[in-house]
ChimeraX commands (.cxc) that place a marker at each C-alpha (Angstrom):
marker #1 position 0.00,0.00,0.00 radius 0.5
marker #1 position 1.37,3.39,-1.00 radius 0.5
marker #1 position 1.85,5.89,1.81 radius 0.5
marker #1 position 1.99,9.66,1.60 radius 0.5
marker #1 position 3.97,11.95,3.83 radius 0.5
marker #1 position 3.89,15.50,5.07 radius 0.5
marker #1 position 7.30,16.67,6.14 radius 0.5
marker #1 position 8.90,19.76,7.61 radius 0.5
marker #1 position 12.55,20.52,7.07 radius 0.5
marker #1 position 14.55,23.17,8.85 radius 0.5
marker #1 position 16.69,25.09,6.41 radius 0.5
marker #1 position 20.21,26.36,6.96 radius 0.5
marker #1 position 18.86,29.85,7.65 radius 0.5
marker #1 position 16.56,28.51,10.40 radius 0.5
marker #1 position 13.34,28.79,8.37 radius 0.5
marker #1 position 10.95,25.88,7.86 radius 0.5
marker #1 position 9.72,24.34,4.63 radius 0.5
marker #1 position 6.65,22.08,4.57 radius 0.5
marker #1 position 5.94,19.67,1.74 radius 0.5
marker #1 position 4.29,16.38,0.86 radius 0.5
marker #1 position 5.47,13.35,-1.10 radius 0.5
marker #1 position 4.92,9.65,-1.69 radius 0.5
marker #1 position 8.66,8.93,-1.48 radius 0.5
marker #1 position 10.26,10.74,1.43 radius 0.5
marker #1 position 13.82,9.54,0.86 radius 0.5
marker #1 position 13.79,10.60,-2.78 radius 0.5
marker #1 position 12.19,13.96,-2.05 radius 0.5
marker #1 position 14.70,14.88,0.67 radius 0.5
marker #1 position 17.51,13.87,-1.69 radius 0.5
marker #1 position 16.01,16.13,-4.36 radius 0.5
marker #1 position 16.02,19.03,-1.91 radius 0.5
marker #1 position 19.64,18.40,-0.89 radius 0.5
marker #1 position 20.83,17.98,-4.48 radius 0.5
marker #1 position 19.01,21.11,-5.72 radius 0.5
marker #1 position 17.10,19.00,-8.26 radius 0.5
marker #1 position 14.54,21.77,-8.49 radius 0.5
marker #1 position 15.03,25.48,-8.04 radius 0.5
marker #1 position 12.82,26.16,-5.06 radius 0.5
marker #1 position 12.78,27.57,-1.55 radius 0.5
marker #1 position 15.19,25.04,-0.09 radius 0.5
marker #1 position 17.74,25.12,-2.90 radius 0.5
marker #1 position 18.91,28.54,-1.70 radius 0.5
marker #1 position 18.79,27.62,2.00 radius 0.5
marker #1 position 20.87,24.45,2.31 radius 0.5
marker #1 position 21.65,22.45,4.30 radius 0.5
marker #1 position 18.29,21.11,5.40 radius 0.5
marker #1 position 17.35,18.82,8.25 radius 0.5
marker #1 position 14.14,16.78,8.49 radius 0.5
marker #1 position 12.42,17.77,11.73 radius 0.5
marker #1 position 8.91,16.34,11.29 radius 0.5
marker #1 position 7.20,13.57,9.30 radius 0.5
marker #1 position 3.59,12.40,9.36 radius 0.5
marker #1 position 2.15,9.53,7.31 radius 0.5
marker #1 position -1.22,9.56,5.52 radius 0.5
marker #1 position -3.24,6.96,3.64 radius 0.5
marker #1 position -4.10,9.22,0.70 radius 0.5
marker #1 position -2.47,12.05,-1.21 radius 0.5
marker #1 position -5.53,14.23,-0.60 radius 0.5
marker #1 position -5.10,13.89,3.17 radius 0.5
marker #1 position -1.41,14.74,2.90 radius 0.5
marker #1 position -2.10,17.80,0.74 radius 0.5
marker #1 position -4.77,19.02,3.16 radius 0.5
marker #1 position -2.39,18.65,6.10 radius 0.5
marker #1 position 0.43,20.36,4.18 radius 0.5
marker #1 position -1.76,23.35,3.35 radius 0.5
marker #1 position -2.97,23.60,6.94 radius 0.5
marker #1 position 0.58,23.54,8.36 radius 0.5
marker #1 position 1.82,26.06,5.80 radius 0.5
marker #1 position -0.71,28.53,7.18 radius 0.5
marker #1 position 0.53,28.17,10.73 radius 0.5
marker #1 position 2.79,30.51,12.66 radius 0.5
marker #1 position 6.38,29.55,13.40 radius 0.5
marker #1 position 5.46,28.95,17.06 radius 0.5
marker #1 position 2.68,26.58,16.08 radius 0.5
marker #1 position 4.96,24.66,13.69 radius 0.5
marker #1 position 7.57,24.36,16.43 radius 0.5
marker #1 position 4.97,22.99,18.87 radius 0.5
marker #1 position 4.05,20.36,16.25 radius 0.5
marker #1 position 7.70,19.50,15.64 radius 0.5
marker #1 position 8.30,19.09,19.39 radius 0.5
marker #1 position 5.13,17.03,19.78 radius 0.5
marker #1 position 3.84,19.54,22.32 radius 0.5
marker #1 position 0.12,19.02,21.83 radius 0.5
marker #1 position -0.85,21.24,24.78 radius 0.5
marker #1 position 1.05,24.19,23.28 radius 0.5
marker #1 position -0.39,23.45,19.84 radius 0.5
marker #1 position -3.95,23.54,21.23 radius 0.5
marker #1 position -3.20,26.71,23.20 radius 0.5
marker #1 position -1.84,28.46,20.11 radius 0.5
marker #1 position -4.79,27.29,18.02 radius 0.5
marker #1 position -7.25,28.64,20.57 radius 0.5
marker #1 position -5.49,32.03,20.70 radius 0.5
marker #1 position -6.50,32.62,17.08 radius 0.5
marker #1 position -10.20,32.17,17.88 radius 0.5
marker link #1:1,2 radius 0.2
marker link #1:2,3 radius 0.2
marker link #1:3,4 radius 0.2
marker link #1:4,5 radius 0.2
marker link #1:5,6 radius 0.2
marker link #1:6,7 radius 0.2
marker link #1:7,8 radius 0.2
marker link #1:8,9 radius 0.2
marker link #1:9,10 radius 0.2
marker link #1:10,11 radius 0.2
marker link #1:11,12 radius 0.2
marker link #1:12,13 radius 0.2
marker link #1:13,14 radius 0.2
marker link #1:14,15 radius 0.2
marker link #1:15,16 radius 0.2
marker link #1:16,17 radius 0.2
marker link #1:17,18 radius 0.2
marker link #1:18,19 radius 0.2
marker link #1:19,20 radius 0.2
marker link #1:20,21 radius 0.2
marker link #1:21,22 radius 0.2
marker link #1:22,23 radius 0.2
marker link #1:23,24 radius 0.2
marker link #1:24,25 radius 0.2
marker link #1:25,26 radius 0.2
marker link #1:26,27 radius 0.2
marker link #1:27,28 radius 0.2
marker link #1:28,29 radius 0.2
marker link #1:29,30 radius 0.2
marker link #1:30,31 radius 0.2
marker link #1:31,32 radius 0.2
marker link #1:32,33 radius 0.2
marker link #1:33,34 radius 0.2
marker link #1:34,35 radius 0.2
marker link #1:35,36 radius 0.2
marker link #1:36,37 radius 0.2
marker link #1:37,38 radius 0.2
marker link #1:38,39 radius 0.2
marker link #1:39,40 radius 0.2
marker link #1:40,41 radius 0.2
marker link #1:41,42 radius 0.2
marker link #1:42,43 radius 0.2
marker link #1:43,44 radius 0.2
marker link #1:44,45 radius 0.2
marker link #1:45,46 radius 0.2
marker link #1:46,47 radius 0.2
marker link #1:47,48 radius 0.2
marker link #1:48,49 radius 0.2
marker link #1:49,50 radius 0.2
marker link #1:50,51 radius 0.2
marker link #1:51,52 radius 0.2
marker link #1:52,53 radius 0.2
marker link #1:53,54 radius 0.2
marker link #1:54,55 radius 0.2
marker link #1:55,56 radius 0.2
marker link #1:56,57 radius 0.2
marker link #1:57,58 radius 0.2
marker link #1:58,59 radius 0.2
marker link #1:59,60 radius 0.2
marker link #1:60,61 radius 0.2
marker link #1:61,62 radius 0.2
marker link #1:62,63 radius 0.2
marker link #1:63,64 radius 0.2
marker link #1:64,65 radius 0.2
marker link #1:65,66 radius 0.2
marker link #1:66,67 radius 0.2
marker link #1:67,68 radius 0.2
marker link #1:68,69 radius 0.2
marker link #1:69,70 radius 0.2
marker link #1:70,71 radius 0.2
marker link #1:71,72 radius 0.2
marker link #1:72,73 radius 0.2
marker link #1:73,74 radius 0.2
marker link #1:74,75 radius 0.2
marker link #1:75,76 radius 0.2
marker link #1:76,77 radius 0.2
marker link #1:77,78 radius 0.2
marker link #1:78,79 radius 0.2
marker link #1:79,80 radius 0.2
marker link #1:80,81 radius 0.2
marker link #1:81,82 radius 0.2
marker link #1:82,83 radius 0.2
marker link #1:83,84 radius 0.2
marker link #1:84,85 radius 0.2
marker link #1:85,86 radius 0.2
marker link #1:86,87 radius 0.2
marker link #1:87,88 radius 0.2
marker link #1:88,89 radius 0.2
marker link #1:89,90 radius 0.2
marker link #1:90,91 radius 0.2
marker link #1:91,92 radius 0.2
marker link #1:92,93 radius 0.2
marker link #1:93,94 radius 0.2
view
């Protein structure tokens, strides 16, 4: 069964990049080898700091888009697995 992933990498400048893929190893290699000219190609090196698995590409894309809209603090709470902080930050927006 094919799995899909949402991942967050921390770039060399400290910023975060969120993406999705069906082949995590290949996609991270593409980032590191500058296969495509994109956000990460100018901010190497990168480090994978978060990965979540999904059953469908649609679920992964939805999660990617949601995370991309989050603040840095909220992304860092997710990366650290700090659910209480994540909920607190989510409720502050309401």
